[in-house]
C-alpha positions in Angstrom: 58.7 62.1 187.2 61.9 60.2 187.8 64.6 61.4 190.3 68.2 60.1 190.0 70.8 60.8 192.6 74.4 60.6 191.5 76.6 59.8 194.5 80.0 58.5 195.6 81.9 57.7 198.8 85.0 59.5 197.6 85.9 62.5 195.5 87.7 62.6 192.2 85.7 59.8 190.5 84.0 62.1 187.9 80.7 62.2 189.6 79.8 65.8 188.5 80.9 65.2 184.9 78.9 62.0 184.9 75.8 63.9 186.1 76.2 66.6 183.5 76.9 64.2 180.6 74.1 61.8 181.5 71.7 64.8 181.6 72.9 65.8 178.1 72.5 62.2 176.8 69.0 62.0 178.3 68.0 65.2 176.6 69.3 64.0 173.3 67.0 60.9 173.7 64.0 62.5 175.4 64.0 66.0 173.8 64.3 69.5 175.3 62.7 70.7 178.5 62.5 67.2 179.9 65.7 67.0 182.0 66.8 69.0 185.0 69.9 68.9 187.1 70.2 70.0 190.7 73.6 70.8 192.2 73.7 69.8 195.9 77.5 69.9 196.1 79.1 72.9 197.8 81.8 72.9 195.2 79.2 74.5 192.9 80.8 73.1 189.7 77.8 71.5 187.8 76.8 74.7 186.0 80.2 75.0 184.3 79.4 71.9 182.3 76.5 73.7 180.7 78.1 77.0 179.8 76.7 79.0 182.7 79.7 81.2 183.3 78.3 83.4 186.2 80.1 81.7 189.0 78.7 84.3 191.5 75.1 83.6 190.6 73.0 82.9 193.7 71.6 79.4 194.0 70.0 77.0 196.5 72.5 77.8 199.2 71.5 81.5 199.4 67.8 81.2 198.7 66.7 78.0 200.5 65.9 79.9 203.8 63.8 82.5 202.0 61.0 80.3 200.6 62.2 80.6 197.0 61.2 77.8 194.7 63.7 75.8 192.6 62.2 77.6 189.5 63.4 81.0 190.9 67.0 79.9 191.0 67.0 77.6 187.9 68.7 78.6 184.6 67.9 77.2 181.2 71.2 76.2 179.6 72.2 76.4 175.9 72.0 72.6 175.9 68.2 72.3 176.7 68.9 71.1 180.3 67.6 73.1 183.2 70.3 73.7 185.9 69.7 74.6 189.5 73.1 75.6 190.9 74.3 75.2 194.4 75.4 78.9 194.4 78.5 80.6 195.4 77.5 81.5 199.0 79.5 82.3 202.0 80.5 79.8 204.7 77.6 81.2 206.8 75.2 80.6 203.9 76.4 77.0 203.6 76.1 76.3 207.4 72.6 77.8 207.4 71.6 75.7 204.4 72.9 72.5 206.0 71.1 73.3 209.2 67.9 73.7 207.3 68.4 70.3 205.5 69.2 68.6 208.8 66.0 70.0 210.4 63.8 69.3 207.4 64.5 65.8 206.0 62.0 66.1 203.2 63.0 69.6 202.1 64.3 68.6 198.7 61.4 66.3 197.9 59.0 69.1 198.7 60.9 71.6 196.6 60.9 69.3 193.5 57.2 68.6 194.0 56.5 72.4 194.1 58.5 73.0 190.9 55.6 71.8 188.7 57.6 69.4 186.6 55.7 67.2 184.1 55.2 63.5 185.0 57.7 62.6 182.2 60.5 64.8 183.6 63.8 63.4 184.7 65.8 65.1 187.5 69.4 64.3 188.2 71.0 65.4 191.5 74.7 65.9 192.1 76.0 65.4 195.6 79.2 65.8 197.5 81.2 62.6 198.3 80.5 60.7 201.4 77.6 60.6 203.9 76.1 64.1 204.5 72.8 65.9 205.0 72.8 66.3 201.2 73.0 62.6 200.6 70.1 62.0 203.1 68.0 64.5 201.2 68.6 62.7 197.9 67.9 59.3 199.4 64.6 60.5 200.7 63.3 61.4 197.2 65.3 59.4 194.7 63.9 56.6 192.5 67.5 55.4 191.6 70.9 56.0 193.0 73.9 55.8 190.7 77.1 55.2 192.6 80.1 56.3 190.6 83.3 54.3 191.0 86.7 54.3 189.3 88.3 51.0 188.6 91.1 51.6 191.1 92.0 50.3 194.6 90.8 53.5 196.3 87.3 53.2 195.0 87.3 49.4 195.7 88.2 50.2 199.3 85.1 52.5 199.7 82.6 49.8 198.9 82.1 48.4 202.5 81.3 51.9 203.8 78.9 52.6 200.9 77.2 49.2 201.4 76.8 49.9 205.1 75.3 53.3 204.4 72.9 51.9 201.8 71.7 49.1 204.1 71.0 51.7 206.8 69.1 53.9 204.4 67.1 51.1 202.8 65.5 50.4 206.2 63.4 53.5 205.6 63.0 53.3 201.8 63.7 49.7 200.6 62.2 50.5 197.2 65.0 52.8 196.1 67.0 51.2 193.3 70.8 51.4 193.3 73.5 50.7 190.7 77.2 51.1 190.6 78.6 52.8 187.5 82.3 52.3 186.5 83.8 55.5 185.1 87.0 56.3 183.2 87.7 52.6 182.6 90.9 52.2 180.7 91.0 48.7 179.0 94.6 49.3 177.9 95.8 49.4 181.6 96.1 45.9 183.0 95.6 47.0 186.7 92.6 49.1 185.7 91.1 46.3 183.7 91.7 43.7 186.5 90.1 45.9 189.2 87.1 46.5 186.9 86.7 42.7 186.6 87.1 42.4 190.3 84.3 45.0 190.9 82.1 43.2 188.5 82.7 39.9 190.3 82.1 41.4 193.8 79.0 43.5 193.0 77.5 41.3 190.3 74.3 42.6 188.7 74.4 45.7 190.9 77.0 47.1 188.5 75.4 48.8 185.5 76.1 46.6 182.5 77.7 49.6 180.7 80.5 51.6 182.0 82.2 54.8 180.7 85.6 54.3 179.2 88.4 56.7 179.7 88.2 59.5 177.1 90.3 62.7 177.1 87.3 64.4 175.4 85.5 64.5 178.7 88.0 66.8 180.3 88.3 68.8 177.1 84.6 69.3 177.0 84.6 70.6 180.5 87.3 73.1 179.6 85.0 74.4 176.8 82.0 74.3 179.2 80.1 71.8 177.1 78.7 68.3 177.6 80.9 65.8 175.9 78.1 64.7 173.6 78.1 68.2 172.1 81.9 68.6 172.1 82.7 65.2 170.6 79.5 63.4 169.7 81.2 60.5 168.0 83.8 59.8 170.7 84.1 56.8 173.0 82.6 58.5 176.0 79.7 59.8 174.0 79.0 56.4 172.7 79.2 54.9 176.2 76.9 57.5 177.7 74.3 57.0 175.0 74.3 53.3 175.7 74.2 53.9 179.4 71.2 56.2 178.9 69.3 53.4 177.2 69.9 51.2 180.2 69.0 54.1 182.6 65.6 54.8 180.9 64.8 51.1 180.9 65.7 50.8 184.6 63.6 53.8 185.5 60.6 52.4 183.6 60.7 49.0 185.3 
């Protein structure tokens, strides 16, 4: 089994859509019932990408303290990806969940192990931006961290904080692989193109060799509650995600 955490140091970089669309691209490559997504972001938005319209459906946030397994709160989506939502809990639910995570550093790893997934399964985990108990849980169990960046000055400015956090975490798990993924790259915008080149120069081989170009179909797919590979399978973003998936599978198998 392979576990991939999708993280960022700032919001608004398309982290959740990247998680959902990579899961869809992996499913297209690996086949149904191989890919799961876990939403560890209190925004509770990941399920919308897969047509799960019951926003009030309980999820991890409500059930974590009652001994429920991931399987009990998971939903099989119309797109052959299993989704574990964060859940639309109250503020008290969120605080209790975060207290549990802080007291039990290996909670998520144990839950995934108890879920009975096959050895060839892939789990992608969405997280809120910035350091948090959620991010610590993901680092404790992930094989690979994908760090989503935009090719803009704000994302560039977050790199020192991310690098410091990664260095601290790698002291406990140096084997965790990390890669930066450039999202919404617009090659027609000179500033965007220049910052993308600057990021490539600064981070070198730690940037995934394939980014995701800007494509309005990604937002349109979200509006229709579909992965972009279903909404617009021949579009630029779908093409980029398919190529990124090839790289991702190769990286996980190394």
